[in-house]
Kinemage of the C-alpha trace (Angstrom):
@kinemage 1
@onewidth
@group {chain A} dominant
@subgroup {mainchain}
@vectorlist {calphas} color= white
{ca met a 1} P 162.847 87.846 65.337
{ca asp a 2} L 163.584 86.354 68.722
{ca asn a 3} L 160.040 85.021 69.056
{ca val a 4} L 160.075 83.124 65.734
{ca ile a 5} L 160.054 79.360 66.310
{ca leu a 6} L 160.000 78.270 62.640
{ca gln a 7} L 161.306 79.576 59.340
{ca met a 8} L 160.904 77.736 56.057
{ca ile a 9} L 163.136 79.458 53.522
{ca asp a 10} L 162.859 79.225 49.717
{ca ile a 11} L 161.188 75.820 49.825
{ca thr a 12} L 160.725 74.386 46.336
{ca lys a 13} L 159.195 70.965 45.790
{ca glu a 14} L 158.582 69.361 42.403
{ca phe a 15} L 156.740 66.261 41.307
{ca pro a 16} L 156.983 64.940 37.736
{ca gly a 17} L 155.608 67.745 35.579
{ca val a 18} L 154.406 69.830 38.530
{ca lys a 19} L 156.064 72.466 40.710
{ca ala a 20} L 154.041 72.030 43.899
{ca leu a 21} L 155.984 74.637 45.910
{ca asp a 22} L 157.813 77.554 44.343
{ca his a 23} L 160.330 79.319 46.647
{ca val a 24} L 157.948 79.363 49.602
{ca asn a 25} L 158.883 81.338 52.704
{ca leu a 26} L 156.969 80.826 55.938
{ca ser a 27} L 157.625 82.308 59.365
{ca val a 28} L 155.759 81.145 62.481
{ca lys a 29} L 155.993 82.826 65.857
{ca asp a 30} L 156.339 80.989 69.141
{ca asp a 31} L 153.108 80.273 71.038
{ca glu a 32} L 150.763 81.234 68.198
{ca ile a 33} L 148.128 79.502 66.117
{ca his a 34} L 149.172 79.974 62.505
{ca ala a 35} L 146.700 78.988 59.786
{ca leu a 36} L 147.430 77.984 56.205
{ca val a 37} L 144.631 78.556 53.708
{ca gly a 38} L 144.336 78.034 49.975
{ca glu a 39} L 142.378 76.131 47.378
{ca asn a 40} L 142.781 72.391 46.900
{ca gly a 41} L 146.179 71.725 45.365
{ca ala a 42} L 147.635 75.074 46.438
{ca gly a 43} L 150.497 73.353 48.270
{ca lys a 44} L 149.499 73.612 51.930
{ca ser a 45} L 149.768 69.935 52.835
{ca thr a 46} L 152.855 69.516 50.659
{ca leu a 47} L 154.588 72.281 52.628
{ca met a 48} L 153.717 70.630 55.937
{ca asn a 49} L 154.863 67.244 54.635
{ca val a 50} L 158.220 68.844 53.834
{ca leu a 51} L 158.376 70.299 57.348
{ca ser a 52} L 157.546 67.027 59.076
{ca gly a 53} L 159.905 64.843 57.040
{ca val a 54} L 157.201 62.984 55.131
{ca tyr a 55} L 159.056 64.378 52.118
{ca pro a 56} L 162.648 63.939 53.294
{ca his a 57} L 165.566 66.291 52.929
{ca gly a 58} L 166.968 66.000 49.426
{ca thr a 59} L 163.568 65.708 47.747
{ca tyr a 60} L 163.132 69.496 47.903
{ca thr a 61} L 165.331 72.585 47.933
{ca gly a 62} L 165.423 75.281 50.581
{ca ser a 63} L 165.991 75.142 54.322
{ca ile a 64} L 164.108 74.662 57.580
{ca val a 65} L 165.133 76.588 60.677
{ca phe a 66} L 163.452 75.443 63.906
{ca gln a 67} L 164.188 77.104 67.237
{ca gly a 68} L 167.135 78.899 65.677
{ca glu a 69} L 168.825 75.810 64.228
{ca glu a 70} L 168.800 74.600 60.642
{ca cys a 71} L 167.241 71.143 60.552
{ca val a 72} L 167.588 68.198 58.210
{ca phe a 73} L 164.753 65.689 58.467
{ca his a 74} L 165.196 62.404 56.611
{ca his a 75} L 162.145 60.787 58.235
{ca ile a 76} L 159.109 61.797 60.227
{ca lys a 77} L 160.777 60.415 63.362
{ca asp a 78} L 163.543 63.010 62.930
{ca ser a 79} L 161.042 65.855 63.153
{ca glu a 80} L 159.254 64.201 66.072
{ca arg a 81} L 162.512 64.035 67.992
{ca arg a 82} L 162.791 67.806 67.550
{ca gly a 83} L 159.278 68.305 68.924
{ca ile a 84} L 157.351 68.637 65.652
{ca ala a 85} L 154.260 66.454 65.202
{ca ile a 86} L 151.785 66.303 62.320
{ca ile a 87} L 148.237 64.969 62.473
{ca his a 88} L 146.905 64.187 59.018
{ca gln a 89} L 143.285 64.358 57.947
{ca glu a 90} L 143.297 60.557 57.685
{ca leu a 91} L 144.152 59.505 61.207
{ca ala a 92} L 147.081 57.139 61.763
{ca leu a 93} L 145.434 55.007 64.444
{ca val a 94} L 145.127 51.214 64.447
{ca pro a 95} L 141.389 50.601 64.967
{ca tyr a 96} L 141.541 47.245 66.742
{ca leu a 97} L 144.281 48.218 69.194
{ca ser a 98} L 143.486 49.972 72.449
{ca ile a 99} L 143.953 53.690 73.041
{ca ala a 100} L 146.991 52.932 75.212
{ca glu a 101} L 148.541 50.667 72.579
{ca asn a 102} L 148.037 53.348 69.932
{ca met a 103} L 149.334 56.098 72.190
{ca phe a 104} L 152.782 54.558 72.525
{ca leu a 105} L 152.994 52.483 69.334
{ca gly a 106} L 156.639 52.658 68.306
{ca asn a 107} L 157.409 54.532 71.510
{ca glu a 108} L 156.637 51.774 74.027
{ca arg a 109} L 157.151 52.154 77.770
{ca ala a 110} L 159.449 49.153 78.144
{ca arg a 111} L 162.386 47.879 80.161
{ca gly a 112} L 164.499 44.973 79.012
{ca gly a 113} L 162.203 44.472 76.053
{ca val a 114} L 159.123 44.017 78.265
{ca ile a 115} L 156.317 46.580 78.020
{ca asn a 116} L 155.292 48.106 81.336
{ca trp a 117} L 151.530 48.114 80.866
{ca gln a 118} L 150.801 49.719 84.217
{ca glu a 119} L 152.980 52.707 83.348
{ca thr a 120} L 151.609 52.792 79.786
{ca arg a 121} L 147.967 52.923 80.913
{ca ala a 122} L 148.646 55.409 83.709
{ca arg a 123} L 150.453 57.768 81.339
{ca thr a 124} L 147.707 57.298 78.737
{ca ala a 125} L 145.009 58.222 81.273
{ca glu a 126} L 146.991 61.340 82.197
{ca leu a 127} L 147.307 62.423 78.562
{ca leu a 128} L 143.630 61.705 77.863
{ca arg a 129} L 142.627 63.966 80.750
{ca arg a 130} L 144.791 66.711 79.268
{ca val a 131} L 142.736 66.639 76.054
{ca gly a 132} L 139.422 66.320 77.877
{ca leu a 133} L 138.752 62.582 77.499
{ca ser a 134} L 137.741 60.179 80.263
{ca glu a 135} L 137.942 56.966 78.213
{ca asn a 136} L 139.481 53.834 79.669
{ca pro a 137} L 142.976 53.364 78.132
{ca arg a 138} L 141.964 49.752 77.338
{ca thr a 139} L 139.153 50.961 75.015
{ca arg a 140} L 139.682 50.078 71.365
{ca ile a 141} L 139.916 52.898 68.833
{ca val a 142} L 137.134 51.329 66.764
{ca asp a 143} L 134.776 51.775 69.725
{ca ile a 144} L 135.072 55.565 69.973
{ca gly a 145} L 133.852 58.266 67.585
{ca val a 146} L 135.890 60.267 65.103
{ca gly a 147} L 135.919 63.346 67.340
{ca lys a 148} L 137.460 61.390 70.202
{ca gln a 149} L 139.919 59.739 67.802
{ca gln a 150} L 141.157 63.212 66.821
{ca leu a 151} L 141.734 63.970 70.501
{ca val a 152} L 143.611 60.681 70.932
{ca glu a 153} L 145.889 61.726 68.057
{ca ile a 154} L 146.592 65.031 69.808
{ca ala a 155} L 147.252 63.224 73.094
{ca lys a 156} L 149.634 60.929 71.205
{ca ala a 157} L 151.514 64.003 69.967
{ca leu a 158} L 151.675 65.374 73.509
{ca ala a 159} L 153.226 62.078 74.608
{ca lys a 160} L 156.152 62.939 72.315
{ca arg a 161} L 156.601 66.332 74.046
{ca val a 162} L 155.446 68.279 71.016
{ca glu a 163} L 156.432 71.926 70.683
{ca leu a 164} L 155.000 72.521 67.201
{ca leu a 165} L 151.738 70.742 66.375
{ca ile a 166} L 150.519 70.595 62.761
{ca leu a 167} L 146.826 69.841 62.202
{ca asp a 168} L 145.708 69.107 58.624
{ca glu a 169} L 141.934 69.659 58.244
{ca pro a 170} L 141.264 68.584 61.852
{ca thr a 171} L 137.532 69.356 61.861
{ca ala a 172} L 136.675 68.162 58.336
{ca ala a 173} L 134.874 65.022 59.572
{ca leu a 174} L 133.585 66.415 62.893
{ca asn a 175} L 130.187 67.716 63.930
{ca asp a 176} L 129.825 71.214 65.361
{ca asp a 177} L 130.181 70.182 69.010
{ca asp a 178} L 133.277 68.055 68.404
{ca ser a 179} L 134.778 70.804 66.252
{ca glu a 180} L 134.286 73.404 68.970
{ca his a 181} L 135.821 71.109 71.591
{ca leu a 182} L 138.865 70.506 69.401
{ca leu a 183} L 139.330 74.210 68.646
{ca asn a 184} L 139.097 75.048 72.344
{ca leu a 185} L 141.760 72.428 73.010
{ca val a 186} L 144.037 73.994 70.381
{ca arg a 187} L 143.587 77.369 72.079
{ca ala a 188} L 144.438 75.813 75.445
{ca leu a 189} L 147.564 74.168 74.008
{ca arg a 190} L 148.710 77.514 72.628
{ca asp a 191} L 148.257 79.028 76.092
{ca gln a 192} L 150.368 76.160 77.488
{ca gly a 193} L 153.230 76.938 75.104
{ca val a 194} L 152.487 74.627 72.159
{ca thr a 195} L 152.718 76.422 68.810
{ca cys a 196} L 150.133 75.195 66.297
{ca ile a 197} L 149.854 75.265 62.510
{ca ile a 198} L 146.362 74.482 61.251
{ca ile a 199} L 145.209 73.805 57.678
{ca ser a 200} L 141.499 74.215 57.050
{ca his a 201} L 138.977 75.171 54.386
{ca lys a 202} L 136.558 76.351 57.085
{ca leu a 203} L 137.363 80.051 56.957
{ca gly a 204} L 134.992 80.955 59.776
{ca glu a 205} L 136.835 78.578 62.096
{ca ile a 206} L 140.187 79.925 60.926
{ca leu a 207} L 139.185 83.504 61.680
{ca ser a 208} L 137.933 82.487 65.122
{ca ile a 209} L 141.088 80.666 66.187
{ca ala a 210} L 144.148 81.874 64.254
{ca asp a 211} L 146.577 84.563 65.338
{ca ala a 212} L 148.124 84.700 61.842
{ca ile a 213} L 146.967 83.410 58.460
{ca thr a 214} L 149.198 82.629 55.482
{ca ile a 215} L 147.514 82.398 52.081
{ca ile a 216} L 149.039 79.983 49.550
{ca arg a 217} L 148.064 79.993 45.883
{ca asp a 218} L 149.558 77.849 43.111
{ca gly a 219} L 152.527 76.826 45.250
{ca arg a 220} L 153.436 80.378 46.294
{ca val a 221} L 152.862 82.389 49.458
{ca ile a 222} L 150.630 85.341 48.627
{ca glu a 223} L 150.657 87.071 52.016
{ca thr a 224} L 150.511 86.566 55.763
{ca leu a 225} L 147.805 88.418 57.680
{ca gln a 226} L 147.453 89.130 61.394
{ca thr a 227} L 143.885 88.542 62.532
{ca ala a 228} L 144.249 91.247 65.170
{ca asp a 229} L 144.363 93.734 62.274
{ca gly a 230} L 140.895 92.659 61.166
{ca val a 231} L 140.541 90.077 58.399
{ca ser a 232} L 137.347 89.100 56.583
{ca glu a 233} L 136.427 85.890 54.778
{ca glu a 234} L 136.155 87.938 51.570
{ca arg a 235} L 139.778 89.079 51.974
{ca leu a 236} L 140.925 85.483 52.408
{ca ile a 237} L 138.930 84.263 49.414
{ca lys a 238} L 140.330 87.046 47.228
{ca gly a 239} L 143.857 85.989 48.176
{ca met a 240} L 143.097 82.321 47.610
{ca val a 241} L 141.578 82.681 44.135
{ca gly a 242} L 143.427 85.813 42.956
{ca arg a 243} L 140.414 87.947 42.135
{ca glu a 244} L 137.452 89.716 43.680
{ca met a 245} L 134.546 87.432 44.447
{ca asn a 246} L 131.253 89.172 43.664
{ca ser a 247} L 129.388 86.021 44.580
{ca arg a 248} L 130.413 83.210 46.919
{ca phe a 249} L 128.365 80.703 44.888
{ca pro a 250} L 127.566 80.336 41.169
{ca glu a 251} L 124.527 82.130 39.868
{ca arg a 252} L 121.556 79.820 39.347
{ca ser a 253} L 118.489 80.479 37.256
{ca ala a 254} L 115.068 79.476 38.452
{ca pro a 255} L 113.569 76.685 36.338
{ca glu a 256} L 110.852 77.737 33.944
{ca thr a 257} L 107.370 76.665 34.846
């Protein structure tokens, strides 16, 4: 398993009255796009919040092994220092600050307590080009669309020298063109050595982009599939809901006239 970058072993996470994760095991290979699928409440985002330190060590049981070393993350900054970055569905950008200010918020380019704005904007422009944006670093977040904001979030992760990028429903609020641009960027990042974990309900997108797909149901891993082996949406849905789906949508009767 030399090419495995991440192992999550026997992860169990409970909330009052609810076992959100039940002895979950997840293995992700280096330089792959690994998708997590499941119904709402299956535990996908909870698992990634454990990985990224949003739920700190001690609030769950089990272990995280990243790049061959067992890791203890007490805060999201701990995981970021190891090269793990998570981008949530609700973006963590400050709308009335500039792209450059957002890019290095909490990670300022400063010497002697004074921010070097020339360096900050130059580095921001470089990172924006890497994700396919030509915006001026002085542009405010509120003045660009949601699709471009997603790309700014990815550029912000790249600024932290990310090695494992987690994307939680990245295309949920995007139109088709923006979604395709983002997915192409994820493919390019994989080819540049960035491993990606993506959560999405858009099964067609998942099948088009993922190298491996792990199905989670009721807080448990059901199976991990390799898309190279041939995987259909029907197979994924069966794993997600636990039964054959004879119809994708409920039967509807025509109104009487």
